[in-house]
N, C-alpha and C positions, 0 to 999 in steps of 0.2 A: 587680681583677676581670676575668675573661674577657669580652670582648663577643661570643664565641661559645657555643653550647650545649656541654656536656660530651659528649665522645666526638667532636668535630668535627676532622677532620684533612683531608688533601689529597685524599682519594677524595671525600668530601662536597663539598668546594670545588669540584674539578672538576665534579661533577654541577650544581651551583648555578650556574656559569658557563655551563653549556651551553644555559641558557635564559633568556630575557628575563622575570623574575619582577615586574618593576615595584617597587612598594614592600612587597612581601612580604618577611618575614624568616625565617630558618631557626630550627626549634625542636626540641627532642628530647620526644618523648611520654614522661612519667616516671610516670604513674600512670593507671589507668582502674579506675573504679567506679561504682556506682550514682550517685553524686553529679556524676559527669561525667569530662571528660578535663582532666588536668593537664600541662602543657608547661613546658618550660624553655628561653626564648629565649637565656639567656646564663646562665653558671655561677652558681649561686646564687640565680636569680630564677626563680620558678614563677608560672603564672597559670592560673586555670580556664578552659577553652575549649569551644566546640562545633565540631562537624565538618561541612563542606558536605557534599551529598549524594554528591558524588564521591570523598569520603574518610571515608565511613562505617565502614569496616573498617580504622579504624587500630587498631594494637595497640602495648603497651608496647615500647620499643626504635626505634619509627618516627622517622625524622628528616622532618619534615614543613616545607612552607611556609605560614606563618601571617600572616593579616591581623590584626595586633596592634591596630588601632584597634577592629576590629569583633569581635575575640576569637574567631576561627574559622579552622579548619584547612582550606586551599584545596586541598592537593596532599600527596600522600604520594610522597617521593622513592624511587626503585627501590631495593629491598631487597636487602642484600649476601646475606643468610641469612634464612630464615623458619622457624619450628617450627609446623608445621601437625599437627592431628590430624582425624579424621573427626568430623562432628557427631554427637552422639548422638540417638537417636530418641525418639519419645514414649512408647515402651513398652522394657521391659529387653531384649526379644529384637529390636528393630527398630533401624536405624540409616537415617539420612537419606545420600542420595548426593550428599553436599556437604561442604566442608571447612571447618575454622575454624582461623585463625591464632591463635596464643597469645604469639609474642613475635619479636622481627625484630632483624637487625644484630648478632647475637651471634656471639662468636667460640669460645665454649665453652659445652658442656651438661653441667653437673653433675647425674648421675643418682644419686638418694638411695634406697637401699634399706636399711631398718632390721635389725639382726641379730636384735633380741631375740624378733621372731616368725619369725624365718627369711627367707631371701632368697627374693623371688618371682621365678623363674626365667622362666618364660613372660612375665610383666610387663617384666622386665628386657630380654628378647630385643625386645619392641615399642618400648620405649623406645629401645634402641639403633638400631633400623631407622629411626626417626623423627628420631632425633639425627643419624645420618649423612646422611639424605636432605636435612635442613635445610641442610646445608653447613659447620656447625660440627663441632668436634671433641669428641666424649663423654668424658668421664671418670667413671667409676663410683666412688661414695662410699658405702661400708658404714658406717652410723652407730650410735650407742648401743654402742659397745664396750665400755663400762661394765658392761652387761647381760648379756655372755655371757663364758665362760670363754676362756684364751687358744687352747685347742685348739678350740672351737668357733668363734672367731673366723676362725682358719686355715682351716678347713674351709669356713666361708661364703666367704672370699677365693677360695678354690680353685675353688670352685663357679662363682662369679661370673666369675673369669677365663676359666674355660671357655666361658662364653656370650658374654664380650666380649675374644676374643683379640686384636683390635687396639686395644683401650682399655687405660689404665692403671686398676687397681683399688686403690682406698685404704681403710683401715680408720680410722674416726676416734671420737672422744668430743669433741663440741663443749664439754662442760661443763667438763674440764679440759683443753681443748687437745690432747688425745692425738691424733697425726696431722696436726695442721694444720701441723707444720713442712713436712711432704712435700706438703701441698694448696697451701700459699700461694705457693710459688715457680711453679706452675703457673697462677696467676692473675696475669698481669702487669699493670702499672700502665694500661698502655692497652688493657686487654682489656675486652669486654662479656661477662658470663657469665650464663647462664640456669639457675635451678634447677628441676628436675623431680622430682617424687615425691608419693607418696599422702599422703593426710593421716596424721599419726603417724610420718612418716617421719623427723622431727627437722629439717626445713627452717628453722623460726624460730630454734631455737637455733644452727644453723650460720650463719645470717645475722649473729646477734649477734656470734658468735665471730668471724667475718671481718671484720666492721664495726669490732670492739673496743669496741661500745657497745651498749646495748639500744635496738633500732630498732623494736620491736614486742614485744607481748605473746606470752609461751610458755605455752601451756596443757599440763595434765598430760593422760596419755592414760587413757583409761577402762579401769579394772581389768577390767570384765567381758568385753570383747572386744579389748584392748589397741589399740583404734582411736584416733586423734587426733582431736580436736576442730578445727573449722576455724577457725584463729585467724588466718588471712590472709585478708583479706576483698576484696583487690583485686591486681591485677597492679600492680606498682610497682617502681622503680629504687633501690637502695640504694647510696650511695657507701661504698666500702671504705676502710680505714686507708691502704692503700697507693695510691689513687686510682682502682682498677679499678671498674668499675659492675657491679652485679650485680642481674639481673631476677628478683623472687621472684613466683610465680604462686600462686594458689590450689591447694590440694591436687586432684588429679585421680582421681576414682575409676575412670574408665574409659580406656583407651588405644587408640582405634580406629585403625587403620592407614588412610592415604590415599595413594594414586597413589606408591609407595615403592619401585619396582624399584631403583634404584640404591642407595638405603639397604639394602634386603634383601640384595642382593649384598654390599656391603661388611660387613654385620652377619654374613653366614654365609659370607665368603670363605674359610675353612678348608674348609667343605663343598663349597663350588663347585669347588674344586680336584679333589677327589674325583668329582665328579659330571662332570669333563671326561673321565673315563676309561669314561663308559659306552658300551656297544656301540651303543647307538641314540640317534641325536641328538634325538628327541622323547621320550627317556625319563622319566617321571613318578617314578621313584625308589621305587616303591611295590612292584611284582611283576615288572619286568622282568629277565630273565636277563642277565647281563653288566652290572647296574647299578653302577659304580664306589662310589657312595656306601652301598648295601646292602652291599657286600662290605667296605667300611671299617669299617661298623658291625659285621658279624660278626666282624672281626678285633679289635674292640675299640679302635679308633682312633677310632671317633664313639660317644659313649654314645647311648643307646636315648632317653633324655630329652630330648637336644637335637636328635635326629632327628625325635621326635614335634613338638617346638615348629617345626621348620623345615617339615616337613607341614603343620602347622595354618595356619601364617602365609603359605605359599605358596598355598595353598587360598583363604585370605582375600583374599588380592590378586588371584587370577584370579577370584573372584566379584565383587569390586569393579570389576575392569576390565570385566567383563561388564555390571554394572549400570550404569556409566557409558557404556557403548556404546549400551546400551539408551535410557537417558536423553538421550543425544546424538541419537539416530534420531527420538526422540517430539519434541524440540525444532526439528530440522530439518523434520519434516512440518509441525508447527504453523506454523513459519514462512512455509512455502511455502504453506500454506493461506491465512495472513493475507495473503501478497503477490499471490495470485491473486485474493482477494475485491478488494483494492485496485485491480488492474487491472480488473476486472469493473465495480466501480463508476465507475473513471475513463472506461471506454469507454461505459458508458451514460449518463454526464453529456455526454460529447461528442456523442453522437448525438442529444442533445434531445429534446423532446415529438414526437410523431408528427405529421405536416401532414395534416390532414383536408380540405383543400380539394377533393380530388376527389370527395368523398362529397356536395359541396353542389350543389344544382340550378343549372344555367345559366340565367342571368336573361334571356339573349336567346332 
């Protein structure tokens, strides 16, 4: 049995040697749910722990420094990659100007879209932006091939490929292993993979197929609305039969973008090329004459659906950036106000109480 956590390699060894961590030991975060945080300090060994205040934002896939005696995570090692989305707000039409990490240190993101209810192309575009921004390689996996005709399956694949020109698109049926022969080689034995997809996308079935064993319950989809039940209740790592590690996450209903300029440019790289032909450097690609992107759409080189999603996500990122700038200005102002208050209190204390001797009568 290895004395190091699963996924440990020279990269992590180098980071560990870069600082004196005393009696702390490295560990991999393998599960997070309401019951707590589960880590693996060595392959095949797991323990339930808590996190110090400085490590409260730990996620599945994090490599951490653990105080094994206290059962407490003291440090999160620098992440190689991280999948983040914007935190949801308290109402349907509200969002918080903050981010939430979902998984870390993955090499590949498998984006699952079910074909039985049609590929959700706007959501796929969002998932691709976030996947590219994470630093990992996205692969689009269209599931439930057994529920559509061969003609519809090919139509779904072509539509998804148009929205994912830089990623591979595969069609699979996890129940009879159709398509897994193409997917399995892309998930190498030394890879860490994260699954992303809405409830009902077939994530649980695919996990079981890739692992070669039933690792969690799989619920049927409701016939009334074709939505899946939340069968995955926690983020967790599953070891696949080839030795790769797969991070399974709960179904995500909303995919809010978060500071993803690089991911956006990568996801829409084909459109960005047309935009470089625009007459004006500050072209918004909406009404300007000489817009290379609009001309490409008029010529049928870019679909109107893809152009609409491009505009929607670009606008959302612009609004997010404006919101972050406003939030940062407010935070700077509050910090300055607190600093001035501290200076005033310090100056007042240094002056001390007023001397009233001059007001006393002269005894002589």
